[in-house]
N, C-alpha and C positions, 0 to 999 in steps of 0.2 A: 694760220689756223686752218684746220681741215674742214671741209664742207660736211654737211649732214650725211650720215651713212647711206641714206636712200635717195639722196638728191640726184636727179638725172644730170648728166653733163650737158653743158650748153650746146645747142644745135649749131652747126656751122652755118654761116650766112650763105644762102644759095645764090646771092647776087655776085656777079663778077666784080672784082675790085675796081675795074675801070668805069663802071656805071656811076654817074653822079648820084648823090644821095641828098634829098631834100631834108634839111635839118630844122627849118622853121617856116612858119606860114608866110613869111616875107622873103623866102629864099627863091626869088624869081629866076636868078641866074641858073641854078641847078634845074629848076622846072623847065626852063627854055632849052637847056642842053638835052634833057630827056626827050622833050617833044621833037627836037631836031633829029635825035637818033631814031625815033619812031619804033613802031612795032615791025618785026619781031625782036629787034635788038633789046628793047626794054622789057620784054616778057618776064624775066626773073624779078623785076621790080614792081610788077602790076599789083600784087597784094599790098605792098607798102603804099603805092600811089593812091589806093582807095581811101586810105586814112586821111589824105590831104584834101578830099572833097567833102568832108564832114560839114564844113561850113563854106558855102559858095561865096561868102564875102571875103574869104581869104584870097589874097592875090595869087597864090600858087594854084588854088582850086580852079580859077578861071582859065589858067593856062593849060592845066593837064586834063580837064574835063573832056575837051574835044578828042584828045588822044585816047582816053579810056573809051569814049563812045565809039571811036573808029575800030576798036578791037572787036567789038560785037560779042557774038555768042561764046567765044573761048573765055571770056571774062566771067561768065555766069557762075562757075564753081567757086571762084574767089568771092563773088558777091554773096553767095549763100553762106560763106564762112564768116562774113562780117556781122 
């Protein structure tokens, strides 16, 4: 079936395929891998990581919050989009 005539094509994922992706609030392994890679390696994933600190009770939130805080001012544009 064809898509709607004016539907925009999906945007390519800007993240390099080798970056781990957090898939659930309990995905602590992926969160630890991202933290270990650190900034600037995880820079393409920063907008996605902001979603995982919505609830600081989630295990992944406690792991990635310090990473996001360490990024500092470069994270501000992404924060404004949330």
